[in-house]
N, C-alpha and C positions, 0 to 999 in steps of 0.2 A: 395467457398474456401475449398479446400480439402487437409489437411495436410497429410504428410506421415504417414502410419499406425504405425510405431514405436514410433512416438511422442505421439500418443494416449496411447500406451502401457506404455511408460515411465511416462506419467502423471497419469494414473490409479494406477500404482505401487507406485508412489510417494505420491499420496493423501491417499492411503491405509496405507502406512507407517506412515503418519501423523495422522492417525485415523479419517480422514474426509470422510464422506459418500456423495460423489457428484454423482448426476445422470448423465446419458450419455449426456443429453442435456447441463448440466452445463460444463462438460468436453469439449464438442464440442465447446461451446461458448468461453472457454478459448483458445482453439486451433485456433478458428476463430480470436480471438484477436491477437494472435501471428502472424497470416498471415497478418493482417492489419498492425501491427507494422513493420514487415519485409518489406512490400511494401513501406510504408511511410519512412522507415529508409534510403532507397536508395537516397532520395532527401533531407530529413530533418535532418538526423543524430541524431535521437532521443535517441539511445542507442549504446554503444560500443560493446555490445554483438550481434553478427550477425549470428552465427551458430544456426540453429533451435533447435538441441538437447540441446545445452547450454542454450537457452532461456527457455526451459521447467524447467531446474533445477535452473538457476540463476535468473529467473524472476518469473515464476509461483509458483514453490515450495518454493522459498525463501520468497515470499509474503505470501503464505498460512501458513508458519510456525508460523506467528504471530497471526493467527486467534483465537486460544484459549484465547488470552489475550484481544481481542476486547470486550468492555463493552457496553451494551445498543444498541440502534438502530440508533442514530444520530452520523455520523462519518464525521470528517473533515480530508482530506488528504492534508497535507501542502507540497508545492513544489512537486506536483503530477508528474510532468515530463510527462512520457508516460502513466500515469495512474497506477503507481506502488507505493503502493499497492491498491489504491482506487478502480480501476476498477476490479481488481482480487477479492477483498473481496466482491464487490457488486454482481458479477456473482455467487460466491460461496454461498452467504448468502442473499436470497431474502428478509429477514427481515430488512436489512440495508437501511438507507437513507444516501447517501454519497455526500459530496461536494468535488469537486476536485479543489484545489486552486493552481494556477500557474501564474506567471507574464509574461511568454513568449508567444508571439503571435503564433509562429509556434507550440509550444506544445499544447496550448489551441485549436488551429485549429484541431490538431490530436485528442485531447480528445473529442471535440464536435462530430467529425466524428465517432469515435469509439463508443461513447455512443449511437448515432443514429443507427449505423449498428448492434449493439448488442441488441437493443431494451431495453435499460436501462433508457430511458428518463424520465420515471415516477418516478424514485427513485434516479437518479444521476444528479447532476447539476455541470456544469463547470463554474468556477469563475476566470476571468483574473484579479487577484489582488495580491498585496504583503501582506505578513503576518501582517506587521506593520500597514497597512491601512484597514485590514479586520474587519468589524463590523457586526457580525452575528445578525440576528433578534432574534435568540434564541440560547442558549448554546448547547454544544456538549457532548455526553456521552464518546466519544473517539476522541482524536486528535492523528493522526498517521503521521509519516514522515519517509521516507526511505533514510537516509543519504543525505538529500537535504539541510539542514541548520545546522549551528553549534548548538550543544546541548545546550549551555548556552542561546542562543536566543530562542530556543523552550521552555526551562524550564521557562524563564522569561515571555513569552507570554501566557503560558498555563492557569494560573489561571483565566485570563479574558475570556477565551474561554470555559472552562469546566463547565458543570452542576454539581450540588452537587453529589458527589460520582463518578464523571467522572475520566478519567485517560488519561495521555499522554503516547503514545508508540513511542519511538524514536528508529528506527532500526539502529544498529551499526555493524561495522565489528569488531573493536578492543574494548575489555572490558575496557581498560584504558582510553578511551575517556570520560567516566563518572566519573573518579576518583576525579577530582578537581572541579566538578560542585556542587555548594551549592543550595539546594532546597529552594523555597520561604517559609516564615513563614507559618506554618500550613500544610506543605506538606512533604512527604518523597520520596526520590529517591532511587530506588533499581535497580539492574541489574539481568537479567535472560538470561541464555544461550538458544539459539534456535538451534534445531537439524534439518537441512535441508537435506532430503534424496539425496544422490548422490553428495553432496557438501563437499569437504574436508576442505574448509576455515571455520573459526570460525564466527558465527553470534551471536549477542546479542540484547536484547531489554532493553533500559533504560525505567523504568516505574515510572512515577510521579503520586502520589495519595495523597489525603488529609489524614491527620493522624486521 
């Protein structure tokens, strides 16, 4: 898999702007992931973003923008879809153990293939399940979701999934999406803007943490 040279340049510039020090091997793995996604997208329609340069900004850099908020080592990506942000975070941060949760057969097939091709099998597990039926063996330091489920459902489910001191990161486009969501007792919900290099659209993370 050999991506066009300008994609590598765009990715390096974007990760530098985010303050992330990724090695060449990590950046190449992210571009390899995009090549896999583009190939599978022709048959499985995994993402509406199809232009490679837009994928760098709207997928890779968008997911990496939440990286400073990730807490601890055990991460659950709810409604992972094409592995966004779970696979991206796992490539960028070798300390993470990531579960990719999605109920769709076609998406979990892609996730399983991508995890194998990228050599992430020791740290990343694909789970074909719904959030409401997921019963983890142990709790998570971070539960993350990228606009896959309504925020009220994520907030309601998070306390049963989070370890002490853990946090939910719900990636949102509109800030007002979090305005009327009441946190569970003992938790606080706050909103933080995310700055994605090269992206004019507004991005936010709704962050749920214990008080």
